[in-house]
C-alpha positions in Angstrom: -6.7 8.3 7.5 -6.0 11.4 9.5 -8.7 13.4 11.1 -11.8 12.0 12.8 -15.5 12.8 12.5 -17.7 11.7 15.3 -16.7 9.2 17.9 -18.1 6.5 20.2 -15.5 5.1 22.5 -14.5 1.4 22.2 -12.5 -0.5 24.7 -8.7 -0.6 24.5 -6.9 -3.3 22.7 -7.9 -6.8 23.7 -4.4 -8.0 23.6 -3.0 -8.2 27.1 0.7 -8.8 28.1 0.6 -12.4 27.0 -2.1 -12.5 24.3 -2.0 -12.5 20.5 -1.1 -16.0 19.6 -0.7 -17.0 15.9 -3.0 -19.2 13.9 -1.5 -21.6 11.4 -0.3 -24.8 13.0 2.6 -26.1 15.0 5.2 -25.1 12.5 4.1 -21.4 12.4 7.1 -20.3 14.4 9.5 -22.0 12.0 8.3 -20.1 9.0 9.7 -16.8 7.9 6.9 -14.6 6.4 7.6 -11.8 3.9 5.7 -8.6 3.5 6.0 -7.4 -0.1 6.2 -3.8 -1.4 3.0 -2.2 -2.8 4.6 -1.9 -6.3 4.8 -5.7 -6.7 2.1 -7.6 -8.6 -1.5 -7.4 -7.2 -4.2 -10.1 -7.5 -6.8 -7.5 -6.6 -7.7 -4.4 -4.7 -10.1 -4.4 -1.8 -12.3 -1.4 -1.0 -15.2 -0.7 1.3 -18.6 1.0 0.7 -19.2 3.6 3.5 -22.4 3.3 5.4 -22.0 5.3 8.6 -24.5 8.2 8.6 -23.4 9.0 12.1 -20.0 9.8 10.8 -20.6 11.4 7.5 -24.0 12.9 7.8 -25.0 14.9 4.8 -21.6 14.3 3.2 -22.2 10.6 2.8 -23.5 10.9 -0.7 -20.4 12.9 -1.8 -18.0 10.5 -0.1 -19.7 7.6 -1.8 -19.2 9.3 -5.2 -15.5 9.7 -4.4 -15.2 6.1 -3.4 -16.9 4.9 -6.6 -14.7 7.2 -8.6 -11.6 5.7 -7.1 -12.9 2.2 -7.7 -13.7 2.8 -11.3 -10.2 4.3 -11.9 -8.3 1.5 -10.3 -10.5 -1.1 -12.1 -9.0 0.1 -15.4 -5.8 -1.5 -14.2 -6.6 -4.4 -11.9 -9.6 -6.3 -10.4 -11.4 -4.3 -7.7 -13.6 -5.9 -5.0 -16.0 -3.5 -3.2 -17.3 -4.8 0.1 -20.8 -3.6 1.0 -23.5 -4.5 3.4 -26.5 -6.3 2.0 -28.6 -3.2 2.2 -26.1 -1.2 0.2 -25.4 -3.7 -2.6 -27.6 -2.2 -5.2 -26.4 1.4 -4.6 -22.8 0.3 -4.7 -23.2 -1.6 -7.9 -25.0 1.2 -9.6 -22.3 3.7 -8.5 -19.3 1.6 -9.3 -20.4 0.1 -12.6 -19.9 -3.3 -14.1 -16.1 -3.1 -13.9 -16.1 -3.4 -10.1 -17.1 -6.6 -8.3 -19.4 -5.7 -5.4 -19.6 -8.5 -2.7 -22.1 -8.7 0.2 -19.8 -8.3 3.2 -20.9 -5.9 5.9 -18.7 -2.9 6.6 -19.0 0.4 8.4 -16.8 2.8 6.5 -14.5 3.2 3.6 -11.1 2.8 5.3 -10.1 -0.6 3.8 -6.4 0.1 4.3 -6.9 -0.2 8.0 -9.6 -2.8 8.3 -8.4 -5.4 5.8 -5.6 -7.7 7.0 -2.0 -7.1 5.9 -1.0 -9.8 3.4 2.3 -11.7 3.7 3.9 -14.5 1.8 4.1 -17.4 4.3 5.2 -20.9 3.6 4.7 -20.3 -0.1 1.2 -19.0 0.3 -0.5 -15.7 0.9 -1.6 -15.3 4.5 -3.7 -12.5 5.9 -2.4 -11.0 9.1 -5.4 -9.6 11.1 -4.2 -6.5 13.0 -7.2 -6.5 15.4 -8.7 -3.3 14.2 -10.2 -1.4 17.2 -11.4 1.9 15.7 -8.0 3.6 15.9 -7.7 3.1 19.6 -11.4 3.4 20.4 -12.0 6.7 18.8 -14.9 5.4 16.7 -17.2 2.4 17.0 -16.7 0.1 14.0 -18.4 -3.2 15.0 -18.6 -4.6 11.5 -15.2 -3.3 10.4 -13.7 -5.1 13.4 -14.9 -8.4 11.8 -13.9 -7.6 8.2 -10.5 -9.3 8.5 -11.9 -12.8 9.5 -14.9 -12.6 7.1 -13.0 -11.5 4.1 -10.3 -14.1 4.5 -12.9 -16.8 4.9 -14.7 -15.6 1.8 -11.6 -15.8 -0.4 -10.1 -18.9 1.3 -7.0 -17.1 2.5 -5.3 -18.5 5.7 -5.6 -16.1 8.7 -3.1 -15.3 11.3 -3.9 -13.0 14.2 -1.3 -10.5 15.0 0.0 -10.3 18.6 -0.6 -6.6 18.6 -3.2 -4.0 17.4 -2.4 -1.7 14.5 -3.8 -0.6 11.1 -2.5 -1.1 7.6 -1.9 2.6 7.2 0.5 2.6 10.1 3.0 0.3 8.3 5.1 1.2 5.2 7.6 -1.4 3.8 10.0 -1.7 1.0 9.5 -5.4 0.4 13.1 -6.1 1.5 12.7 -6.2 5.2 12.5 -2.5 6.1 9.5 -1.1 7.9 8.7 2.6 8.6 6.3 3.2 11.5 5.2 6.2 13.5 5.6 5.5 17.2 2.5 7.6 18.0 0.2 5.2 16.1 1.4 1.9 17.5 3.4 2.4 20.7 0.2 3.8 22.3 -1.9 2.5 25.1 -5.1 2.9 23.0 -3.8 0.1 20.8 -1.2 -1.8 22.7 -1.4 -1.3 26.5 1.5 -2.8 28.6 3.7 -3.1 25.5 7.1 -1.4 25.1 8.4 -0.2 21.8 11.0 -3.0 21.9 8.4 -5.7 22.4 6.2 -4.2 19.6 9.2 -4.1 17.3 10.0 -7.7 18.0 6.4 -8.7 17.3 6.4 -6.7 14.0 9.6 -8.4 12.9 8.4 -11.9 13.7 4.8 -11.5 12.3 5.6 -9.6 9.1 9.1 -10.9 8.4 10.7 -7.5 9.0 14.5 -7.2 9.5 14.7 -3.5 10.5 12.1 -1.1 11.9 12.7 2.6 11.5 10.7 4.5 14.1 9.4 8.0 13.4 7.8 10.1 16.2 4.5 11.0 14.5 1.9 13.0 16.4 -0.3 11.8 19.2 -3.9 12.8 19.6 -4.1 15.3 16.8 -6.1 13.1 14.5 -8.0 9.8 14.6 -5.0 7.7 13.5 -2.4 9.3 15.7 -0.5 10.1 12.5 -0.3 7.2 10.2 2.9 6.9 8.3 1.1 6.6 4.9 0.3 10.3 4.9 3.8 11.3 5.9 6.5 9.2 4.1 6.3 6.5 1.5 8.7 4.1 -0.2 9.1 4.3 -4.0 12.0 1.8 -4.1 14.3 0.2 -1.5 16.3 3.1 0.0 14.1 5.8 -1.6 11.3 7.6 0.1 8.9 10.5 -0.7 8.4 12.8 2.3 5.3 15.0 2.6 6.4 18.6 2.7 4.2 21.6 3.7 3.6 24.4 1.2 6.0 27.3 1.9 3.0 29.6 2.7 1.6 27.2 5.3 2.5 28.2 8.9 4.6 25.6 10.8 2.4 23.3 12.9 2.6 19.9 14.5 2.5 18.1 11.1 5.4 20.1 9.6 7.4 19.4 12.8 6.6 15.7 12.4 7.9 15.8 8.9 11.1 17.6 10.0 11.6 14.9 12.7 11.1 12.2 10.1 13.6 13.8 7.8 16.2 14.0 10.6 15.7 10.3 11.5 15.8 9.2 7.9 18.9 11.3 7.1 20.8 9.3 9.8 19.3 5.9 9.3 19.9 3.0 7.0 17.5 0.3 5.7 17.6 -3.4 6.2 20.2 -3.7 3.4 22.5 -1.1 5.0 21.6 1.6 2.4 21.2 5.2 3.5 17.9 6.7 2.6 17.4 9.1 -0.3 14.7 11.5 0.9 12.7 13.3 -1.8 10.3 16.1 -1.0 6.7 15.7 -2.1 5.3 19.3 -1.6 1.7 19.8 -0.6 -0.6 22.1 -2.6 -1.4 25.8 -1.8 -4.4 25.6 0.4 -5.7 28.8 -1.1 -5.9 27.1 -4.5 -7.5 23.7 -3.7 -11.1 22.8 -4.4 -11.7 21.1 -1.1 -12.2 22.5 2.3 -12.6 21.6 5.9 -10.7 21.6 9.2 -9.8 17.9 8.7 -8.9 18.2 5.0 -5.8 16.0 4.2 -3.8 17.8 1.6 -0.9 15.4 1.3 0.1 13.7 -2.0 1.9 11.0 0.0 -1.3 9.1 0.4 -1.0 7.7 -3.1 -1.8 4.1 -4.2 0.4 1.9 -6.4 -1.6 -0.6 -8.4 -0.7 -2.8 -11.4 1.0 -0.6 -14.1 -0.4 2.5 -12.4 -0.2 5.0 -9.5 -3.3 6.9 -8.2 -2.8 10.3 -6.6 -5.3 13.0 -5.4 -6.1 15.9 -7.6 -6.6 18.8 -5.2 -7.3 21.6 -7.8 -4.0 23.5 -7.4 -2.9 22.9 -10.9 0.7 23.7 -10.4 1.1 21.5 -7.3 -1.0 18.7 -8.9 1.3 18.8 -11.9 4.5 18.9 -9.8 3.3 15.9 -7.7 2.4 13.9 -10.8 5.9 14.6 -12.3 7.6 13.4 -9.1 5.6 10.2 -9.1 6.2 9.6 -12.8 9.9 10.0 -12.1 9.9 7.5 -9.3 7.5 5.0 -10.9 8.7 4.9 -14.5 6.6 2.9 -16.8 3.4 3.3 -14.8 0.5 5.6 -15.6 0.1 8.2 -12.9 -3.6 8.9 -12.6 -5.0 11.9 -10.7 -8.4 11.4 -9.1 -10.6 14.0 -7.4 -11.3 13.0 -3.8 -12.3 16.2 -2.0 -15.0 14.5 0.2 -12.6 11.7 1.2 -9.9 14.2 2.0 -12.3 16.4 4.0 -13.1 13.3 6.1 -9.4 12.9 6.9 -8.1 10.4 4.4 -6.9 9.7 0.9 -6.7 7.2 -1.9 -4.3 4.9 0.0 -6.6 4.9 3.0 -9.5 3.7 0.8 -7.7 0.8 -0.9 -5.9 -2.4 0.1 -3.9 -4.5 -2.2 -3.7 -8.3 -2.2 -0.4 -9.6 -3.6 -0.3 -12.2 -6.3 -1.0 -12.8 -10.0 -3.7 -10.5 -11.3 -7.1 -12.0 -10.9 -8.7 -13.2 -14.2 
């Protein structure tokens, strides 16, 4: 998610210099976890039913329609679990239809990518790494979302490990082979990880997620609620291959285009965990004069796509030429998968995209 709407400050990260111990028993330090790639098999997709009137106001109805539309689309390809507060169950079930499982688990907003734990393979089992969600560095109050990780893992009987740092799922992009892309602005930041240097955070990411190499991108501080998550900037499509968000030629240069230029420069000189140079492929944005959505916080990147079983879900912004071009690029890089455009103007106006609203659990597809 990029831009923010409304804010009630939270405290800074609860992890001090020596906090953030792992759960999991005495042999936890001896295990080597693995974080898979999004294109690997999913057991299910988790989503959240938005409930914050204080954030969405009169747009809440429209954003719920978008969330339900995404859920129904993904449910054509894999099992979707929609978390909703008890008072919202009936509305969520009616909107999502019978193909989506709606479970009574209290949430604040739709950003499941950031509130649901990151799943790793650990000791032959899937473990949820709880990233200590704190409202993107205290920019919004998300009391229920802060508890989603522990509650969801308990509901599904998945072991939990608490990360020794604070971050969000949208700030981490991996190839499944030990390479991690991260924007420094969203993690090496006192609003998440006070007292921690980049080197220390890198070591903790490697140990906790089984990462062998971290490639740091600068990002942008303070311009949006996430401090520039990587999942709206650059995404893996295969080990060594990334799609980079690229501004439309008619869009004036701004902090976001400069962040993309910086990312391109870093990736052109870097190698991944396997020693491969990166192939950087442009993923151009739509023409803002042709899109159907609007708003100062509108996120017009195609990079915030979601890879599900046999499928890829991308936003449909209404610029037919750009939508078609993005779909062709995704088809080329995900051969054999259906590339499904979904209209999400209300979600995008709120600062996010399809990837922000979904979170995959690895494993065999749920029956």
